[in-house]
C-alpha positions, 0 to 999 in steps of 0.5 A: 584367782591369786592376783600375787605377781609371779615372776621367776629369778631365772628370767631376770637376774640372768638376763644379760646371758638370756640365749640368742633363741629368746632374744630371737624369738622377742624381736621377731614376735615383736617385729610389727609392734616394732616397725610401727614404734620406730616409724611414728618415732621417726615421723615425729622427730623430723616434724619435731625438727621442721617445726622447731629447728630455725630454717636459716642458714645451713644448720637445719639443712645439716639436721636433716642430713644427719636425721635421715642418715640415721633413720637409714642406718637404724633401718638396715640395721632393723631389717639385718637383725630381723633376717638374723632372728629369723633365721635363729628361729627357724635354724632352732625350729621354734615357731615363727610366730606370736603363741596365740596372742588375743587381745585383753577383754578387760583392758579393753573394758577398764580403758574404755570405761574409765575414758568415759568417767574421766570425760565425764568428769572434765566436761561437767567441771571445766577447767578456767585458763589462768595462770601456766595453763594460758602461759602453754596455751598461749605458747601453742596456739602462737606456734600453731599461727606463726611457727616456734619462737624459743620461749625463754622459761618453758621447753618446746615439748608440751607447747608442739602438741598442744600447737599440734592439737590447735592446728587440726581444730582449727578454733581462734585462741583461748582467751586467758580467763579471770584469776578467780571464779568460775571459767567461760565456757571452752572453745573449739580449741579447748575442747579439742586438748581435752578429748586428745589429752584423755586419749592420751591417759588411756594409752598411758594405760594400754602402756601401764597394763604393757609394762606390768606384765612385761615386769611381773608376769613370768612369760609375755603370754599365757599360752594356756589363757591366749589357746583357749575359746574362752574369752580372755580378759588378761593378766589379773595383776596388769588388770588392776594396775591399768585400772588405778590410772584409768580411774585416778581422779588426780590425773583425770583433772589434768585431762582439762587443762594445758599442762604437762602432766598427762604428756609427762606421764605417758612419755615417763610410763613410755620410757620406762616401758622400753627402758625395761625391755632395752635392760631385758633383751639387752642386744636389741638395737631399736629398744636403745633407740627408741629408749633415747627418742622416748628420754628426750620428748620427755624431758623436752616436756618436763624439764625435771627429768633432764638428768634422768637420761644419765641415769638409763645411760649407767644402767647400760653401761653397768650391766650390759656385757661386752660390746653393748657396754658401748653400743647401749648407751650410743645408739641411746645418745643418738636420737637424744641427740638429735631431738635436742639439737633443734631446741638448742639451736633455737635458744642459740638464736634467739636468747643467745644461750646454748642449751637444748631446754630452756634459755632461762635459769628457771632451777635457780629460781626454783631452789631458792622458792625453796628455801621460802616454801616447803611446798604450795598449789592446788585450791584452796592455796591458802594450805603453802607451807612456810618455812622459817627461812621465810620469816626472817626474809627481807622484803627488797629480797622477796621483791626482787625474788618476785622479779625474777622470772620477768628478768630471765625473760629479757633480751639482755644477756648479762642482766639474765646472768647476773640476777641468776648469779646473784640467787646462785650465791644467796641459796648456797649461802643460806645452806651453808649457814643452815644445813639443819635448817633446809636438811629439815625443809627437805624431810617434810617435803619428801612428805608433801610433794606425795601426802595430797593431790586435789582433783581441779588444779585451780578453781574447785569450790567443791573440794570442801564436800569429797576432800575426806574421800579424795586425801584417804583415796590418796594415803591408801596409794601410798600404803599399797605403794609403799607395800610394793615397792618394799617387796620389789627391792627385797627379792632379787627378781623383782629389784632388777626387772623393776629398776627402770620403774624405781629409778624414776619414781626416787629421780623425781621424787629427789629432784623434788627435794631441793625444790618449791615442790608442787603438788603437780609435780608429783602426778607424772610419775602416778601411772609408776607409783601404782603399778607398786601398789597393784603389787601391793594390793595383790599381795596384801589381797593373799595374806588374808586369803584362807590357808592352804589346808592342804599344805598345812595338814601335809604336816600332820598325814603320813607320807609312806613308812614314817619310820623309812628315811624317805618319808622323813625327808619329804616331811622336812622339805614340806616344812622348809616349803611351808616355813618359807611361804609363811615366813614370806607371808609375813614379812609382807603382811609386815610390811603392810603393817609399818606403811599404813602405820607410817602414812597414817603417823606422817598424817597426823603429825604433818597436815598439809591442811590442820583440821578445822570446821568447814565454815572456817575453811571455807571462809580461808579460802575465801581470803585466799581468793580475795589475796590472789584478785588484788594480786591481779588489779581485780579489787571489786571480786576481792572485796567480795571475797573479803565480804564472804569471808568476813560473812562466814567467820567474822572474828577469825584472826585471819580474815580481821588481818586481812581486813585492816590491811585489804584498804593497805594492798588497795593503795600500794598498786596504786602507786605501783601502777603509776610510774608504769603509765608514766613510762610506757602507757600503750604496753601497759595498758592494763594498768589504767583498768587497775588503777582505775578499779582501785580508785573505784573501790575506794570510792574515788569516781572522778579519779576513776573514769580518766583510766578507764577511758585510757583503758578501753582507748589503748587495749586491744579490742578482743580484751575481755574486761572492756565490757566490764569497763564499759558498765563501770564507766556508765555506772560512775556516768 
């Protein structure tokens, strides 16, 4: 079966002039799905306000009243529009029911197998709870147990999701894992979160199928397939896109860690689906409302998308006609504002900052990090690509930037703003003085942010064993996605139908150009990118299929009277049709060659990890492991990682450099810990462990013993390091 996308020009290019019959049929036949979506959206909105909105004073009751009235008005107009649509269909004699919809068996099979494979992978390779993952997990647990308290650096969308899962699971607080090494066995809360996020990815697979079918198919259902008694597998192109998402290893990896990627991918795909529907059927009010709510959940999950609503509102205002140029954007804004009001009130109460996202100014922090580093993240993390500005930066500025996030979590508003203003000026001065250098950094980042992903984000000792497979798999994604994107942009019908898809991808990519990107930052857009990849695969597959012998032979077969005018006209029409098909085939094939060449050249010219032996790769990985453990004051394990690197590649320059630097770093941590302990030993109790372990590595047992005893005195009972510190005390005795 040919998988080439099929779409009629009249389906989309004049969608603003769709007849009332078509719109009424869409609305009435989708009524149960829309009722369910509206009900779930309303319940989520009420739960969101109940948890996030401060309940002291009149603001909560005002919000509750406004939300209740909005839901009631939306319900009234939904019922009214439903009656009008039914009357319209009865008047025209069209069927009131959908034409024989059947559940695609292929979609069920793909989603089920993908879910099973996903769970097998993440349970066989449990990820440690550290860095951002631990931060989101701990905040979610606090919300579940104590209610919401506005955080300065994290929006409440994803912690709210984690809190719901933890509350239902009823397990204990997940503890932070060591900075390097294997994790502890996950407790009940974490296992529940893994299961729920895996199911959420499966829902994203279903949305991918629906979105691909809606955008690239000529009709919502195929009468010939839906009406037959044979097993209905589903739309081939949509199944291909769903399969790519269901079996994407880079999406699997983030279902097993408390981070925003999977939730953000779901909300972005849902946003684009309703956004497409609102542009396609521009007089159905509920599509605008659902678009606004999905956008709000998206930007409360990932504040990176804070400006995406502006693009959606602009498309509604520009592409709609008549009063819907105003009604569409207004209907989108209402649920968006209702969602943003609770975190706005919480930030105002807790931090005196009138913002609906985060109180801290992290955008300034990210843009300044982007001055010094093109990209970072993933394991092994020594691959961070630095910029020329990093070598020129002074040590005081580097150290000051390291303290930026803690400063943004300070209750002193003036201090937060003073630090933010300093780094805003720093970034502006750098860009104005080095525009070409920063432009080159952005060009590199345009490639790096898509070029590589890791199957496991925090700890992956087997990375070097399958790197060739995953790196090339991602390159294939990019090649075919470029082909599919080229098809969407060069054909008018595709260009308008897929507008929300590529606008969302371009938006995310453009914003990431300004900051120090991490590989995972593009993962929320991967379902959309894989839709284009499926389009590229299907179109490219058609190019290498066998030629149509009937069309080719029609050039040479006599058609009626060879000398007749009608025969000549028919012959010319056949030739025109043949050459049009061949021309389009050639463009797709040429696009495939160009995309493959571009990805190959960029991979060779800008390799994220230069080609080297596996032994050297593992040695450098051990060096970075040692460096990270020094940052966390885990000097014993850092020493062990350094010894491993020396055993693998003793002559490697990076190994020798870190070997000489290691004693200095240990001594520096002692100097850092001492004043903190002098100022507040109870609050800074972990620095007793830090300094004691540094003394132990230096062989100074006499100095280490009192620090270990003080740590055991002040550390909470659940602190995971207590067991190790107790063992060291016995060893020193």
